[in-house]
Each structure stands twice: as C-alpha cells, then as structure tokens.
C-alpha positions in Angstrom: 7.3 3.9 -13.4 8.7 0.4 -13.5 9.0 -2.9 -11.5 12.3 -1.7 -10.0 12.2 -3.6 -6.6 10.2 -5.4 -4.1 8.0 -3.3 -2.1 8.6 -3.0 1.6 5.9 -4.4 4.2 3.4 -1.5 4.5 3.2 -0.3 0.8 -0.3 -1.0 0.0 -0.8 0.6 -3.1 2.0 1.7 -5.1 3.2 2.1 -8.4 2.0 0.7 -12.0 -1.2 -0.2 -10.2 -0.8 -3.6 -11.2 2.9 -4.0 -10.6 2.7 -0.7 -8.8 4.2 -1.7 -5.5 7.5 -2.0 -7.2 8.5 1.6 -7.5 8.4 2.4 -3.6 8.6 0.3 -0.6 5.7 -1.4 1.2 1.9 -1.9 3.6 0.2 0.0 4.1 -3.1 -0.3 4.4 -3.8 2.2 0.5 -6.0 3.1 1.7 -14.7 7.2 -8.9 -18.0 8.3 -8.7 -19.6 4.9 -9.2 -22.3 4.2 -11.9 -25.1 2.1 -10.8 -24.2 -1.7 -10.1 -24.3 -3.6 -13.7 -25.8 -6.6 -11.9 -28.2 -6.9 -8.9 -26.3 -7.0 -5.6 -25.4 -10.3 -4.1 -28.0 -11.8 -2.1 -26.9 -11.4 1.5 -25.8 -14.7 2.8 -26.9 -15.7 6.4 -24.6 -14.2 9.2 -23.3 -16.5 11.7 -23.8 -15.4 15.2 -20.7 -15.5 17.0 -20.6 -17.4 20.3 -18.1 -17.3 23.2 -14.9 -18.8 22.5 -14.1 -22.2 23.9 -12.2 -21.7 27.4 -8.3 -21.8 26.9 -8.1 -25.1 29.0 -10.3 -26.8 26.5 -8.6 -25.5 23.4 -5.4 -27.5 21.9 -2.1 -25.7 22.6 -0.8 -23.7 19.8 2.5 -25.3 18.3 4.7 -24.5 15.3 5.1 -27.4 13.1 7.3 -28.4 10.0 10.1 -26.4 10.9 12.7 -25.9 8.1 15.5 -23.2 6.9 13.6 -20.5 5.1 14.4 -20.2 1.5 17.0 -17.2 0.9 16.8 -16.2 4.6 19.9 -17.1 6.6 19.5 -17.8 10.3 15.9 -17.8 10.1 13.6 -21.0 10.7 10.2 -21.2 8.9 7.5 -23.2 10.3 3.5 -23.3 10.2 0.8 -22.2 12.7 -2.5 -24.0 12.4 -5.5 -21.9 13.5 -9.0 -22.4 13.2 -10.9 -20.7 10.5 -13.8 -19.7 13.1 -12.8 -19.9 16.7 -16.6 -19.9 17.7 -16.7 -23.3 16.2 -19.7 -22.8 14.0 -17.5 -22.8 10.6 -15.1 -25.8 10.1 -11.8 -25.5 8.8 -8.2 -24.7 9.6 -5.5 -22.4 8.2 -1.7 -22.9 8.1 -0.1 -19.5 8.5 3.6 -19.4 7.6 6.0 -18.1 10.4 9.5 -16.9 9.9 11.7 -16.7 13.4 15.5 -15.6 13.6 17.7 -18.0 15.4 18.8 -15.7 18.6 16.5 -17.1 21.0 18.7 -15.4 23.7 18.3 -11.8 22.4 18.6 -9.5 25.3 15.4 -7.3 24.4 13.2 -10.3 23.7 11.1 -10.8 20.8 9.9 -8.3 18.3 6.9 -9.3 16.0 6.8 -7.2 12.8 3.5 -6.7 11.0 3.4 -6.0 7.4 0.7 -3.9 5.7 -2.4 -4.1 3.3 -4.7 -5.7 4.7 -3.4 -8.0 1.9 0.2 -8.4 2.3 2.3 -11.2 3.6 5.1 -10.9 6.2 7.5 -13.6 5.8 8.9 -12.6 2.3 10.0 -9.1 3.9 12.0 -10.7 6.9 15.2 -9.9 5.3 14.3 -6.4 4.4 13.4 -5.7 7.9 16.8 -7.0 9.1 18.8 -4.9 6.7 16.6 -1.7 7.4 16.8 -2.2 11.4 20.1 -4.0 12.1 20.9 -2.8 15.6 17.3 -3.7 16.8 17.4 -7.1 15.1 20.7 -7.9 17.1 18.9 -6.8 20.3 15.6 -8.7 19.3 14.7 -12.0 18.0 12.6 -11.0 14.6 9.5 -12.8 13.9 7.3 -12.1 11.0 4.0 -14.2 9.9 1.9 -14.5 6.7 -1.4 -13.6 8.2 -4.7 -15.1 7.5 -5.6 -14.7 4.0 -2.2 -13.7 2.6 0.9 -15.6 1.0 0.3 -19.3 0.1 -3.3 -19.0 1.8 -4.2 -15.9 0.0 -7.8 -15.2 -1.0 -7.8 -15.2 -4.7 -10.4 -13.1 -6.5 -9.3 -12.7 -10.1 -11.4 -9.8 -11.2 -10.8 -7.7 -8.2 -7.1 -8.5 -8.3 -6.9 -7.3 -11.9 -8.8 -4.1 -11.2 -7.4 -3.1 -7.7 -3.7 -4.7 -7.3 -2.3 -3.3 -4.5 -4.1 0.1 -4.1 -6.7 1.0 -1.7 -8.1 4.0 -4.0 -8.3 2.4 -7.3 -12.3 1.8 -7.7 -13.3 -1.6 -8.8 -16.4 -2.4 -10.5 -19.5 -3.5 -8.7 -19.4 -6.7 -10.7 -15.9 -7.5 -9.6 -16.6 -6.8 -5.9 -19.7 -9.0 -5.9 -18.0 -11.8 -7.6 -15.2 -11.8 -5.1 -17.8 -12.1 -2.1 -19.6 -14.8 -3.9 -16.7 -16.8 -4.7 -15.4 -16.6 -0.9 -19.0 -17.2 0.3 -19.6 -17.3 4.1 -15.8 -17.8 4.6 -15.3 -14.2 4.1 -16.7 -13.4 7.4 -13.6 -14.9 9.1 -10.8 -12.6 8.0 -11.3 -9.5 10.3 -8.5 -7.9 12.4 -9.8 -9.5 15.4 -9.3 -13.0 13.8 -5.7 -12.0 13.1 -5.4 -10.8 16.8 -6.3 -13.9 17.8 -4.1 -15.7 15.5 -1.0 -13.5 16.8 -1.9 -14.5 20.3 -1.7 -18.2 19.4 1.5 -17.6 17.9 2.8 -15.9 21.2 1.8 -19.1 23.0 3.5 -21.4 20.4 6.8 -19.3 20.8 6.6 -19.8 24.6 6.6 -16.0 25.5 5.0 -14.2 28.3 5.2 -10.8 26.4 6.8 -9.2 23.5 7.1 -6.0 21.3 5.2 -5.3 18.2 6.3 -3.1 15.2 3.8 -2.4 12.6 3.5 -0.5 9.3 0.3 1.1 7.7 -2.4 -1.5 8.3 0.1 -3.1 10.4 -0.3 -0.4 12.9 -3.9 -1.2 13.2 -3.3 -4.6 13.8 -0.7 -3.9 16.5 -3.0 -1.7 18.0 -5.8 -3.9 18.4 -3.6 -6.7 19.6 -2.3 -4.2 22.2 -5.9 -3.2 23.2 -6.8 -6.7 23.6 -3.9 -8.2 25.4 -2.0 -5.1 27.1 -0.2 -7.1 29.5 1.5 -9.0 26.5 3.0 -6.0 24.8 6.2 -4.3 26.2 6.6 -1.6 23.6 4.9 -0.7 20.3 6.0 1.1 17.1 3.3 2.4 14.8 4.8 3.6 11.5 2.5 5.3 9.0 -0.2 5.1 11.2 -4.1 4.2 10.9 -5.9 5.4 13.7 -7.4 2.6 16.2 -11.0 4.3 15.9 -12.7 7.1 14.1 -10.9 5.9 10.8 -11.4 8.1 7.7 -12.7 5.8 5.0 -13.5 8.7 2.6 -9.8 10.0 2.9 -11.0 13.6 3.7 -7.7 14.0 5.6 -5.5 12.8 2.7 -7.0 15.0 0.0 -6.6 18.2 2.2 -3.1 17.2 3.0 -2.3 17.0 -0.8 -2.0 20.8 -1.3 0.7 20.9 1.3 2.6 17.9 -0.2 2.2 19.3 -3.7 3.6 22.6 -2.6 6.5 21.0 -0.6 7.5 19.1 -3.7 7.4 22.5 -5.7 9.6 23.9 -3.1 12.2 21.1 -3.4 12.2 21.4 -7.1 11.8 25.3 -7.1 9.1 25.0 -9.7 7.8 28.7 -9.3 4.0 28.1 -9.5 1.4 26.7 -7.0 0.7 23.0 -7.9 -2.3 22.8 -5.5 -4.2 25.4 -7.3 -2.9 23.7 -10.9 -4.3 20.5 -9.8 -7.7 21.9 -8.9 -7.9 23.7 -12.2 -6.7 20.5 -14.1 -9.5 18.5 -12.2 -12.0 21.2 -13.3 -10.8 21.2 -16.9 -10.2 17.6 -17.7 -12.2 15.4 -14.8 -9.7 12.6 -13.7 -10.1 13.4 -10.0 -10.1 9.9 -8.5 -7.3 8.8 -10.8 -5.2 11.8 -10.1 -6.0 11.4 -6.3 -4.9 7.4 -6.8 -1.8 8.4 -8.5 -0.7 11.2 -6.0 -1.3 8.6 -2.9 0.9 6.1 -4.5 3.5 8.6 -5.3 3.7 9.7 -2.1 4.9 6.6 -1.2 7.2 5.6 -4.2 8.4 9.2 -5.0 7.2 11.5 -2.2 9.1 14.6 -4.0 6.7 13.9 -7.0 9.4 14.1 -9.6 7.4 12.4 -12.2 4.2 13.8 -11.4 4.7 17.7 -10.8 6.1 18.6 -14.5 3.3 16.9 -16.2 0.7 18.2 -13.9 2.0 21.7 -14.8 2.0 21.0 -18.7 -1.6 19.8 -18.1 -2.4 23.3 -16.3 -1.0 25.3 -19.2 -2.8 23.4 -21.9 -0.9 20.4 -22.5 -2.6 17.2 -21.0 -1.0 14.5 -23.1 2.0 13.8 -20.9 -0.3 13.6 -17.8 -2.6 11.5 -19.6 0.2 9.2 -20.7 1.4 9.1 -17.1 -1.9 7.7 -16.2 -2.1 5.3 -19.0 1.3 3.8 -18.0 0.5 4.2 -14.2 -2.2 1.5 -15.0 -0.4 -0.9 -17.1 2.0 -3.9 -16.5 1.3 -7.3 -15.4 -1.2 -8.2 -12.6 -0.1 -8.5 -9.2 -0.4 -12.0 -7.8 -2.8 -12.4 -4.7 0.4 -14.1 -3.0 2.2 -10.8 -3.2 -0.9 -8.9 -2.2 -4.7 -10.4 -1.9 -7.0 -7.8 -3.0 -10.0 -10.3 -1.8 -8.4 -10.3 1.7 -8.3 -6.4 1.4 -12.2 -6.4 0.6 -13.1 -8.9 3.2 -11.1 -7.4 6.2 -11.7 -3.4 5.5 -15.5 -3.9 4.5 -15.8 -5.6 8.0 -13.4 -3.8 10.2 -14.4 -0.2 9.2 -17.2 0.8 11.7 -17.0 4.6 10.6 -18.6 4.3 7.1 -21.1 6.7 6.1 -23.7 4.0 6.5 -22.3 2.6 9.8 -21.3 -0.9 10.3 -20.8 -3.7 8.1 -24.2 -5.1 9.0 -25.9 -2.3 7.1 -28.1 -3.5 4.2 -26.7 -2.6 0.7 -29.8 -0.7 -0.1 -29.1 1.8 2.6 -25.7 2.7 1.7 -25.9 4.8 -1.5 -28.3 7.3 0.2 -26.1 7.4 3.4 -22.8 7.9 1.2 -24.6 10.9 -0.8 -25.7 12.6 2.5 -22.2 12.3 3.9 -20.6 13.7 0.8 -23.0 16.4 0.6 -22.0 17.4 4.3 -18.2 17.8 3.4 -17.4 21.4 3.3 -15.6 22.2 -0.1 -12.5 23.7 1.7 -12.0 20.1 3.6 -11.0 18.3 0.4 -9.6 21.2 -1.8 -7.9 20.8 -4.3 -10.1 17.7 -4.9 -13.8 18.0 -5.1 -15.7 16.2 -2.4 -17.2 13.9 -4.9 -13.7 12.1 -5.2 -14.3 10.7 -1.6 -17.2 8.8 -2.8 -15.6 7.6 -5.8 -12.1 6.2 -4.5 -11.8 2.5 -4.0 -12.6 1.9 -0.4 -16.0 3.4 -1.1 -16.3 1.5 -4.2 -15.5 -1.9 -2.7 -17.6 -1.7 0.5 -20.5 -0.1 -1.0 -21.2 -3.3 -2.6 -19.6 -5.8 -0.3 -22.7 -8.1 1.2 -23.5 -7.4 4.9 -20.8 -9.0 7.1 -20.1 -9.9 10.7 -18.7 -6.5 11.9 -15.2 -6.8 13.4 -15.5 -7.1 17.3 -14.2 -4.3 19.2 -11.1 -4.8 21.4 -11.9 -4.7 25.3 -9.8 -1.9 26.2 -9.7 1.7 24.5 -6.5 3.2 25.7 -2.8 1.9 24.9 -0.8 2.1 28.1 2.5 0.9 27.1 5.3 2.9 25.6 4.4 3.8 22.0 6.5 5.5 19.3 4.4 6.9 16.5 6.3 7.7 13.2 4.8 9.7 10.2 6.2 10.8 7.0 5.4 14.5 6.4 4.8 13.9 2.9 2.5 10.8 3.4 -0.9 10.6 1.8 -1.6 7.1 2.2 -1.7 7.6 5.9 -1.5 11.3 6.5 0.1 13.0 9.4 -3.3 14.0 11.0 -4.1 10.4 11.6 -0.9 9.9 13.6 -1.7 13.2 15.5 -5.2 11.9 16.4 -3.7 8.8 17.5 -0.9 10.1 19.8 -3.6 12.6 21.4 -5.1 9.3 22.8 -1.9 7.5 24.2 -0.7 8.6 27.6 2.9 7.5 26.8 3.1 8.4 23.4 6.0 9.8 21.1 5.3 11.1 17.8 8.2 11.5 15.6 7.4 13.4 12.1 10.1 12.6 9.4 10.5 15.7 7.2 10.9 14.6 3.4 9.5 11.2 4.0 6.6 9.4 2.7 5.1 6.1 3.7 6.8 3.3 5.7 9.6 5.6 7.1 11.6 2.7 8.7 12.2 1.4 5.2 12.2 4.4 3.1 14.1 7.2 5.0 17.1 7.7 7.2 15.1 9.3 10.0 12.6 6.5 10.6 15.2 3.7 11.2 17.1 5.6 13.6 14.0 6.8 15.7 12.6 3.2 15.7 15.8 1.7 16.6 16.5 4.3 19.6 13.0 3.5 21.0 13.0 0.0 20.6 16.7 -0.6 22.3 16.1 2.2 25.0 
C-alpha cells in the first residue's frame, strides 16, 4: 500500500495507517484488548455547567472576513468565519474556521454544504474533488465547504495520539497517549462536540445570508448533517447521507462491522473466484496466530481503499494454510510510513468529539467516571453472543480504537442532543455493500426512522460511494437535482 493519492472526504482511517488514507478516498468517521494503564488516569477537570446561549438579538451577526481566491481552486473564494469557542460564554476565546464557496451565487437549486468525515478531517482541501465527482450537482448548486472546528489550520494537535492512530478509528492507542492528549488540550477539549459544530454551521448559513440550504455528508459528516437537520429542520431542503452513521443508538463496539466482515470476505472471494471460504479462514488464523484487532483494522480500511480485498485475501489464505509470513509482512507495512499531520486529520479532535458525542458507550455517557468504565466494558463484552461478531472473537470489540480512546478519556460534557428526533425532509441514504467502516445495517437502521427516506445500496462499493463508485455519484445527483 502506498500514498497514491489524497483521500476523499469521509475516509477516516485508511491505508498505511499513518499515511493510510492515501490508498483510498476519504471521512469518515473509522470508526486490542488493552492492558492496564501505564500511568494513573488524568484527574478529572472541573466540568463547566452549560448555561443558555445568549438570545440571537444580542449576539454579533455572523460574517465572513478576509475574502481571497482559494489556492488551487478556480472559481472559489476562501474566507474565515469567526465563532466563539464556548457559546455559553463561560470559557473565553474564538476560532477562525476556513470556508470555501463557489462563485455561482445564482445557482438554480441554491446552496449545497458538503460535510467531510472523521471527526478530524478538514473540508476546504476537498472542494475540487467534490466538484469533479458531482459535476452536474455543482452546476446546479453553489458548493460550500468548511474546515470544522478543530480541523485544518486550527487542528487539535496531540503528537503521541497522532503518531499512534493517524486517521483510523480502530487502531488502539496507548492509555498514555490518550491521557497526554486530554491533558494538553485542557478544559478546551469540552468544546469540540458535534453540537458545537452544528451551531457553527448555522452561523455560516447566516453569514451566507441563506434562509435554507441542502446538506450532503460523508461518514461522520452524515452524523453532523443529521444533527443539524434535527436542530434546524426548517433550514434544510434536502439531505444526502453517504456511508451512514446513525443519529442515535450508535455502535461504538463495531459489532455490526465484525459480523458483516464474513459477507465482505465472501463477496471478495466470489469476485476473485478463490475457491475457499475466507471467513472461516480468518477465524482459524485468529485462533492460531491472534492479531484479531490488527486484522479487523486492516479489513475496515481495506473495505474503504480496496473493497475487493485484492491484497488481503491471498495473504490470509497463505496464513490459513500454514504460511503467516506474507500476512505479517502486510500488517507491518500497513502501519509504516510517515505520520499523518493533524492538519490533514486530527486524532486529537477525533478523541475529543467522539468521546463526548457517543452516548451509547457500554458505560453510558461521557460523564461516567473513569473508574466505572472497565467493569461496564467487561460486562458488555460478556453479553455479546459469539455468532454476533464471528469471524472475530467478541473481545475484539473491547480492543479496537474507539474503546481504547474513550475508556481513558477524562469525563467530559456530554454532547447536547438535538431538539427533534425525526428527519422530516427528503433524505437519500447511500451505502456501499462492502463497507465495514459504516456497514449497511447502520444505513438500514437509519432509513427505518425517516418518513421520506430513499436507501440506495451500491453493489461492489465500499466507503464514500459518491467518490469511489459510479453508482454513488449518479444516485446523489439525481436526488439533488430532482
């Protein structure tokens, strides 16, 4: 695997797990049985009690400043949106978020805000890629992209966590790296939730002088888009959710992805006419050699950059027949390469956002004390039926990256929930049949909750279908231009 090209918005854990994104296209949100912490957990910082935001009439109007041509982006203007770090007013400080907007102010279908993935990925660097992937839609809409808080030039930088996790959800960091990141960010870490970003996006809408707009999100961008639409339903005309993260009852243990792995492996085998059962072989390789979490991580990322598993499948077969060397070499190479810079993907933001956002952790919300989390996680793993995660053992769920991050992340202000629970506008959901980062059952779960939902499953596609397959762009553009 090599750093072949820039990832697409929505790839959140891709290849070479330090330069891993390069072998695929972007996002998402990617989302090892950990040993005891090497150091004592960081002492919980005092949590701020949120107070009601100031009435809109008292707030300064949102404006874009510093307009200039975007480097390398013809017909786009870049500028900055200044937002408060803490809208409650308790913590001081502001953030300057970079925005790129196309020049076709009179686009017949209005404005399209495209949201990239992670959390941790900027948006502005991918404006050209989105324009190329969705040319008809971009002619009909004015395309706008934003570097969400904590990304791009304002990225949260945690060097240790950055080296260990790069762009991945499922690579497990050490407790030391997680705690060092939380300590370095200090109390600022409480102000990078999805709800904070949703408020930023509505400030952007106001700065653009829009009454309403259309949102298109990939991977974690789907969650941000959902939360915005549930907070401001009258301001969203249409919604595209590509590689869906569910708006509630999320699956931080990745049980659905592990179970779905057997289907993806077997589909790859059919495509390659391999003549054996790779799912059974994966189970036997794990039983013989271990490596469950590493193999799960590689499979998740391969489903994004190489959903037909052309590199993985033959090496798995060699290991299953007694020669683990090529598979071990693949694993070693997978985790090599230069570190990913936080400006490209911020592992610190990934931790700060997910560990506050996810309310369905085995231990409950982000406010749960650190001392209560290991026991709750053990109990949750013990209740998972073996068939639910096969060909992986259930213990893999406890060892993957999100559990490793959030198990040691200090108690945080839980992400406030959106005021509404149902998306009432027309919604297109796109799912790659071979995606393990945001597996098909997540999209099916979300579609079942939406009255005006259209679910399109793209056969042979992995993650970020609008950027990685022929079917995704066509479906998105047909919906957006209807």
